C-alpha positions in Angstrom: -17.1 -7.3 12.3 -16.4 -6.4 8.9 -15.8 -3.2 8.2 -17.2 -1.3 5.1 -16.8 2.2 3.6 -20.1 3.4 5.1 -18.9 2.8 8.7 -16.0 5.2 8.2 -18.3 8.2 7.6 -16.8 8.7 4.1 -19.0 9.4 0.9 -17.7 8.2 -2.8 -16.4 11.8 -3.4 -14.0 12.1 -0.6 -12.9 8.5 -0.9 -12.3 9.4 -5.0 -10.5 12.8 -3.7 -8.4 11.0 -1.3 -7.4 8.3 -4.0 -6.4 10.9 -6.2 -4.4 12.8 -3.7 -2.6 10.2 -2.9 -2.0 9.4 -6.5 -0.7 12.8 -7.3 2.0 12.2 -4.1 3.0 9.2 -5.5 3.7 10.6 -8.6 5.5 13.6 -7.5 7.6 11.5 -5.2 8.5 8.8 -8.1 12.0 9.2 -7.6 12.4 9.3 -3.7 10.4 6.0 -3.4 12.7 4.7 -6.4 15.5 5.6 -4.3 14.4 4.2 -0.9 13.2 0.8 -2.9 16.9 0.8 -4.4 18.3 0.0 -0.8 16.3 -2.8 -0.1 15.0 -4.2 -3.2 15.3 -3.9 -6.9 14.0 0.1 -7.3 11.1 -0.1 -9.3 8.7 0.7 -6.6 8.1 4.2 -7.5 7.8 3.3 -11.0 5.4 0.8 -10.5 2.8 2.3 -8.1 3.5 6.1 -10.1 2.3 3.7 -13.5 -0.3 2.2 -11.1 -1.8 5.6 -9.8 -1.7 7.4 -13.0 -3.9 4.6 -14.6 -6.2 4.6 -11.7 -6.5 8.3 -12.1 -6.9 8.1 -16.3 -9.9 5.6 -15.1 -11.4 7.7 -12.3 -12.3 10.0 -14.5 -14.0 8.2 -17.1 -16.1 6.4 -14.7 -19.4 7.4 -12.4 -18.6 7.5 -8.7 -21.2 4.9 -8.6 -18.7 2.3 -10.4 -16.0 3.4 -8.6 -17.6 2.6 -5.4 -18.9 -0.7 -6.3 -15.4 -1.7 -7.3 -14.2 -0.6 -4.1 -16.7 -2.3 -2.1 -15.8 -5.7 -3.9 -12.1 -5.0 -3.4 -12.2 -4.0 0.4 -14.5 -7.1 1.4 -12.7 -9.8 -0.5 
């Protein structure tokens, strides 16, 4: 059975807030993520994730929750 955002019981504001919270934690832990990725990879994981979440945060501030949820539903259902 295909899961959707509606089956989780979360509303658009909660999803956006969770995404922003995770992004904040990723940015705060960029050095740690880079360090642990250096042990098994090329050491750019923290940098890449930090850049991605920072850009997402900037875009979330510009777009309405409705547009965010439409994008999220498209991403989850593909």
